[in-house]
C-alpha positions as protocol buffer text, in pm:
chain_id: "A"
residue {
  index: 1
  type: UNK
  ca { x: 326 y: -4855 z: -2313 }
}
residue {
  index: 2
  type: UNK
  ca { x: 302 y: -4515 z: -2481 }
}
residue {
  index: 3
  type: UNK
  ca { x: -66 y: -4485 z: -2385 }
}
residue {
  index: 4
  type: UNK
  ca { x: 16 y: -4576 z: -2023 }
}
residue {
  index: 5
  type: UNK
  ca { x: 269 y: -4291 z: -2003 }
}
residue {
  index: 6
  type: UNK
  ca { x: 118 y: -4023 z: -2227 }
}
residue {
  index: 7
  type: UNK
  ca { x: -255 y: -4102 z: -2243 }
}
residue {
  index: 8
  type: UNK
  ca { x: -521 y: -3994 z: -1996 }
}
residue {
  index: 9
  type: UNK
  ca { x: -367 y: -3658 z: -1901 }
}
residue {
  index: 10
  type: UNK
  ca { x: -576 y: -3347 z: -1851 }
}
residue {
  index: 11
  type: UNK
  ca { x: -425 y: -3000 z: -1800 }
}
residue {
  index: 12
  type: UNK
  ca { x: -612 y: -2703 z: -1652 }
}
residue {
  index: 13
  type: UNK
  ca { x: -503 y: -2349 z: -1581 }
}
residue {
  index: 14
  type: UNK
  ca { x: -629 y: -2030 z: -1422 }
}
residue {
  index: 15
  type: UNK
  ca { x: -475 y: -1694 z: -1504 }
}
residue {
  index: 16
  type: UNK
  ca { x: -551 y: -1387 z: -1296 }
}
residue {
  index: 17
  type: UNK
  ca { x: -441 y: -1044 z: -1418 }
}
residue {
  index: 18
  type: UNK
  ca { x: -548 y: -718 z: -1258 }
}
residue {
  index: 19
  type: UNK
  ca { x: -419 y: -372 z: -1189 }
}
residue {
  index: 20
  type: UNK
  ca { x: -391 y: -244 z: -835 }
}
residue {
  index: 21
  type: UNK
  ca { x: -667 y: -81 z: -637 }
}
residue {
  index: 22
  type: UNK
  ca { x: -665 y: 291 z: -549 }
}
residue {
  index: 23
  type: UNK
  ca { x: -496 y: 365 z: -217 }
}
residue {
  index: 24
  type: UNK
  ca { x: -717 y: 506 z: 63 }
}
residue {
  index: 25
  type: UNK
  ca { x: -533 y: 777 z: 260 }
}
residue {
  index: 26
  type: UNK
  ca { x: -581 y: 872 z: 624 }
}
residue {
  index: 27
  type: UNK
  ca { x: -425 y: 1120 z: 866 }
}
residue {
  index: 28
  type: UNK
  ca { x: -406 y: 1074 z: 1240 }
}
residue {
  index: 29
  type: UNK
  ca { x: -377 y: 1300 z: 1539 }
}
residue {
  index: 30
  type: UNK
  ca { x: -686 y: 1508 z: 1456 }
}
residue {
  index: 31
  type: UNK
  ca { x: -933 y: 1335 z: 1683 }
}
residue {
  index: 32
  type: UNK
  ca { x: -1153 y: 1635 z: 1753 }
}
residue {
  index: 33
  type: UNK
  ca { x: -1366 y: 1597 z: 1442 }
}
residue {
  index: 34
  type: UNK
  ca { x: -1386 y: 1218 z: 1445 }
}
residue {
  index: 35
  type: UNK
  ca { x: -1418 y: 1173 z: 1821 }
}
residue {
  index: 36
  type: UNK
  ca { x: -1655 y: 1454 z: 1909 }
}
residue {
  index: 37
  type: UNK
  ca { x: -1845 y: 1508 z: 1584 }
}
residue {
  index: 38
  type: UNK
  ca { x: -1847 y: 1160 z: 1427 }
}
residue {
  index: 39
  type: UNK
  ca { x: -1682 y: 1268 z: 1104 }
}
residue {
  index: 40
  type: UNK
  ca { x: -1497 y: 942 z: 1042 }
}
residue {
  index: 41
  type: UNK
  ca { x: -1132 y: 924 z: 940 }
}
residue {
  index: 42
  type: UNK
  ca { x: -950 y: 1245 z: 860 }
}
residue {
  index: 43
  type: UNK
  ca { x: -751 y: 1259 z: 537 }
}
residue {
  index: 44
  type: UNK
  ca { x: -424 y: 1444 z: 473 }
}
residue {
  index: 45
  type: UNK
  ca { x: -376 y: 1763 z: 275 }
}
residue {
  index: 46
  type: UNK
  ca { x: -214 y: 1734 z: -68 }
}
residue {
  index: 47
  type: UNK
  ca { x: 57 y: 1982 z: -164 }
}
residue {
  index: 48
  type: UNK
  ca { x: -59 y: 2163 z: -479 }
}
residue {
  index: 49
  type: UNK
  ca { x: 129 y: 2069 z: -796 }
}
residue {
  index: 50
  type: UNK
  ca { x: 317 y: 1782 z: -633 }
}
residue {
  index: 51
  type: UNK
  ca { x: 359 y: 1459 z: -833 }
}
residue {
  index: 52
  type: UNK
  ca { x: 251 y: 1174 z: -601 }
}
residue {
  index: 53
  type: UNK
  ca { x: 380 y: 894 z: -823 }
}
residue {
  index: 54
  type: UNK
  ca { x: 728 y: 743 z: -800 }
}
residue {
  index: 55
  type: UNK
  ca { x: 879 y: 572 z: -1103 }
}
residue {
  index: 56
  type: UNK
  ca { x: 1046 y: 232 z: -1100 }
}
residue {
  index: 57
  type: UNK
  ca { x: 963 y: -132 z: -1058 }
}
residue {
  index: 58
  type: UNK
  ca { x: 746 y: -262 z: -776 }
}
residue {
  index: 59
  type: UNK
  ca { x: 1052 y: -403 z: -600 }
}
residue {
  index: 60
  type: UNK
  ca { x: 1235 y: -69 z: -611 }
}
residue {
  index: 61
  type: UNK
  ca { x: 928 y: 122 z: -488 }
}
residue {
  index: 62
  type: UNK
  ca { x: 866 y: -93 z: -177 }
}
residue {
  index: 63
  type: UNK
  ca { x: 1049 y: 155 z: 50 }
}
residue {
  index: 64
  type: UNK
  ca { x: 875 y: 458 z: -106 }
}
residue {
  index: 65
  type: UNK
  ca { x: 562 y: 357 z: -299 }
}
residue {
  index: 66
  type: UNK
  ca { x: 455 y: 718 z: -350 }
}
residue {
  index: 67
  type: UNK
  ca { x: 601 y: 1065 z: -292 }
}
residue {
  index: 68
  type: UNK
  ca { x: 548 y: 1117 z: 82 }
}
residue {
  index: 69
  type: UNK
  ca { x: 639 y: 1487 z: 55 }
}
residue {
  index: 70
  type: UNK
  ca { x: 308 y: 1548 z: -124 }
}
residue {
  index: 71
  type: UNK
  ca { x: 105 y: 1490 z: 195 }
}
residue {
  index: 72
  type: UNK
  ca { x: 81 y: 1706 z: 505 }
}
residue {
  index: 73
  type: UNK
  ca { x: -113 y: 1683 z: 830 }
}
residue {
  index: 74
  type: UNK
  ca { x: -431 y: 1897 z: 827 }
}
residue {
  index: 75
  type: UNK
  ca { x: -480 y: 2151 z: 1105 }
}
residue {
  index: 76
  type: UNK
  ca { x: -709 y: 2105 z: 1404 }
}
residue {
  index: 77
  type: UNK
  ca { x: -1077 y: 2094 z: 1297 }
}
residue {
  index: 78
  type: UNK
  ca { x: -971 y: 2044 z: 933 }
}
residue {
  index: 79
  type: UNK
  ca { x: -1072 y: 1750 z: 717 }
}
residue {
  index: 80
  type: UNK
  ca { x: -786 y: 1756 z: 467 }
}
residue {
  index: 81
  type: UNK
  ca { x: -827 y: 1793 z: 91 }
}
residue {
  index: 82
  type: UNK
  ca { x: -721 y: 1444 z: -25 }
}
residue {
  index: 83
  type: UNK
  ca { x: -1003 y: 1234 z: -166 }
}
residue {
  index: 84
  type: UNK
  ca { x: -1111 y: 915 z: 12 }
}
residue {
  index: 85
  type: UNK
  ca { x: -919 y: 703 z: -239 }
}
residue {
  index: 86
  type: UNK
  ca { x: -662 y: 840 z: -481 }
}
residue {
  index: 87
  type: UNK
  ca { x: -697 y: 687 z: -828 }
}
residue {
  index: 88
  type: UNK
  ca { x: -352 y: 821 z: -923 }
}
residue {
  index: 89
  type: UNK
  ca { x: -180 y: 616 z: -650 }
}
residue {
  index: 90
  type: UNK
  ca { x: -254 y: 245 z: -678 }
}
residue {
  index: 91
  type: UNK
  ca { x: -142 y: -63 z: -492 }
}
residue {
  index: 92
  type: UNK
  ca { x: 41 y: -339 z: -678 }
}
residue {
  index: 93
  type: UNK
  ca { x: -144 y: -538 z: -940 }
}
residue {
  index: 94
  type: UNK
  ca { x: -130 y: -913 z: -984 }
}
residue {
  index: 95
  type: UNK
  ca { x: -22 y: -1154 z: -1253 }
}
residue {
  index: 96
  type: UNK
  ca { x: -90 y: -1500 z: -1116 }
}
residue {
  index: 97
  type: UNK
  ca { x: -88 y: -1836 z: -1294 }
}
residue {
  index: 98
  type: UNK
  ca { x: -222 y: -2161 z: -1145 }
}
residue {
  index: 99
  type: UNK
  ca { x: -182 y: -2494 z: -1323 }
}
residue {
  index: 100
  type: UNK
  ca { x: -300 y: -2849 z: -1262 }
}
residue {
  index: 101
  type: UNK
  ca { x: -228 y: -3174 z: -1443 }
}
residue {
  index: 102
  type: UNK
  ca { x: -426 y: -3496 z: -1384 }
}
residue {
  index: 103
  type: UNK
  ca { x: -373 y: -3847 z: -1516 }
}
residue {
  index: 104
  type: UNK
  ca { x: -643 y: -4111 z: -1500 }
}
residue {
  index: 105
  type: UNK
  ca { x: -550 y: -4476 z: -1539 }
}
residue {
  index: 106
  type: UNK
  ca { x: -693 y: -4825 z: -1498 }
}
residue {
  index: 107
  type: UNK
  ca { x: -541 y: -5022 z: -1206 }
}
residue {
  index: 108
  type: UNK
  ca { x: -732 y: -5349 z: -1230 }
}
residue {
  index: 109
  type: UNK
  ca { x: -1075 y: -5455 z: -1355 }
}
residue {
  index: 110
  type: UNK
  ca { x: -1301 y: -5215 z: -1160 }
}
residue {
  index: 111
  type: UNK
  ca { x: -1038 y: -4994 z: -993 }
}
residue {
  index: 112
  type: UNK
  ca { x: -926 y: -4668 z: -1150 }
}
residue {
  index: 113
  type: UNK
  ca { x: -663 y: -4431 z: -1027 }
}
residue {
  index: 114
  type: UNK
  ca { x: -614 y: -4060 z: -1067 }
}
residue {
  index: 115
  type: UNK
  ca { x: -286 y: -3879 z: -1004 }
}
residue {
  index: 116
  type: UNK
  ca { x: -295 y: -3501 z: -969 }
}
residue {
  index: 117
  type: UNK
  ca { x: -32 y: -3231 z: -937 }
}
residue {
  index: 118
  type: UNK
  ca { x: -139 y: -2871 z: -879 }
}
residue {
  index: 119
  type: UNK
  ca { x: 69 y: -2557 z: -866 }
}
residue {
  index: 120
  type: UNK
  ca { x: -59 y: -2233 z: -720 }
}
residue {
  index: 121
  type: UNK
  ca { x: 142 y: -1920 z: -812 }
}
residue {
  index: 122
  type: UNK
  ca { x: 328 y: -2127 z: -1072 }
}
residue {
  index: 123
  type: UNK
  ca { x: 594 y: -1865 z: -1152 }
}
residue {
  index: 124
  type: UNK
  ca { x: 641 y: -1768 z: -784 }
}
residue {
  index: 125
  type: UNK
  ca { x: 565 y: -1398 z: -836 }
}
residue {
  index: 126
  type: UNK
  ca { x: 536 y: -1179 z: -531 }
}
residue {
  index: 127
  type: UNK
  ca { x: 226 y: -961 z: -511 }
}
residue {
  index: 128
  type: UNK
  ca { x: 288 y: -672 z: -277 }
}
residue {
  index: 129
  type: UNK
  ca { x: 22 y: -562 z: -31 }
}
residue {
  index: 130
  type: UNK
  ca { x: -102 y: -204 z: -29 }
}
residue {
  index: 131
  type: UNK
  ca { x: 140 y: 52 z: 111 }
}
residue {
  index: 132
  type: UNK
  ca { x: 87 y: 204 z: 455 }
}
residue {
  index: 133
  type: UNK
  ca { x: -130 y: 503 z: 373 }
}
residue {
  index: 134
  type: UNK
  ca { x: -182 y: 650 z: 722 }
}
residue {
  index: 135
  type: UNK
  ca { x: 14 y: 973 z: 752 }
}
residue {
  index: 136
  type: UNK
  ca { x: 48 y: 924 z: 1129 }
}
residue {
  index: 137
  type: UNK
  ca { x: 230 y: 590 z: 1095 }
}
residue {
  index: 138
  type: UNK
  ca { x: 608 y: 565 z: 1090 }
}
residue {
  index: 139
  type: UNK
  ca { x: 591 y: 337 z: 786 }
}
residue {
  index: 140
  type: UNK
  ca { x: 387 y: 583 z: 578 }
}
residue {
  index: 141
  type: UNK
  ca { x: 444 y: 511 z: 208 }
}
residue {
  index: 142
  type: UNK
  ca { x: 620 y: 177 z: 254 }
}
residue {
  index: 143
  type: UNK
  ca { x: 512 y: -174 z: 160 }
}
residue {
  index: 144
  type: UNK
  ca { x: 592 y: -413 z: 443 }
}
residue {
  index: 145
  type: UNK
  ca { x: 426 y: -739 z: 344 }
}
residue {
  index: 146
  type: UNK
  ca { x: 331 y: -969 z: 62 }
}
residue {
  index: 147
  type: UNK
  ca { x: -36 y: -1019 z: -30 }
}
residue {
  index: 148
  type: UNK
  ca { x: -7 y: -1367 z: -178 }
}
residue {
  index: 149
  type: UNK
  ca { x: 159 y: -1697 z: -91 }
}
residue {
  index: 150
  type: UNK
  ca { x: 478 y: -1821 z: -253 }
}
residue {
  index: 151
  type: UNK
  ca { x: 454 y: -2111 z: -497 }
}
residue {
  index: 152
  type: UNK
  ca { x: 257 y: -2403 z: -352 }
}
residue {
  index: 153
  type: UNK
  ca { x: 273 y: -2753 z: -503 }
}
residue {
  index: 154
  type: UNK
  ca { x: 16 y: -3016 z: -418 }
}
residue {
  index: 155
  type: UNK
  ca { x: 23 y: -3383 z: -514 }
}
residue {
  index: 156
  type: UNK
  ca { x: -268 y: -3627 z: -479 }
}
residue {
  index: 157
  type: UNK
  ca { x: -348 y: -3986 z: -562 }
}
residue {
  index: 158
  type: UNK
  ca { x: -704 y: -4117 z: -571 }
}
residue {
  index: 159
  type: UNK
  ca { x: -840 y: -4467 z: -621 }
}
residue {
  index: 160
  type: UNK
  ca { x: -1203 y: -4531 z: -718 }
}
residue {
  index: 161
  type: UNK
  ca { x: -1362 y: -4873 z: -695 }
}
């Protein structure tokens, strides 16, 4: 009886931990260089000596992920002095845990069963998407969506004969 309940279980897990990626900035409204000269996206100007980072938890920074006052629109025929991606301003990182548990058991002579339960995003942690980094957008500096799914549970039963 004990073996029927406790025996034959197998547990697997996947842990994913990473820091956020650098945020790529863009500025709009300066189409002369990109439209007529093929320069690609124009980037904003950075105010000298301004601290771009905002302190606090990820949840508290969703409405203002970085200091928006540090960025200004470049003039006509200007590229802007911000780099393509800013390593000082990063999107949210991730701490994700997936877990599965499987139990194999004998049903009858040549029939075996396998019960599985799998959990994706086991602790139901929200991973925020990158903030809006286009200076021309009304949502500049805000995080408006989640990059991962909420907790997902999956159950399965398999018979082999």
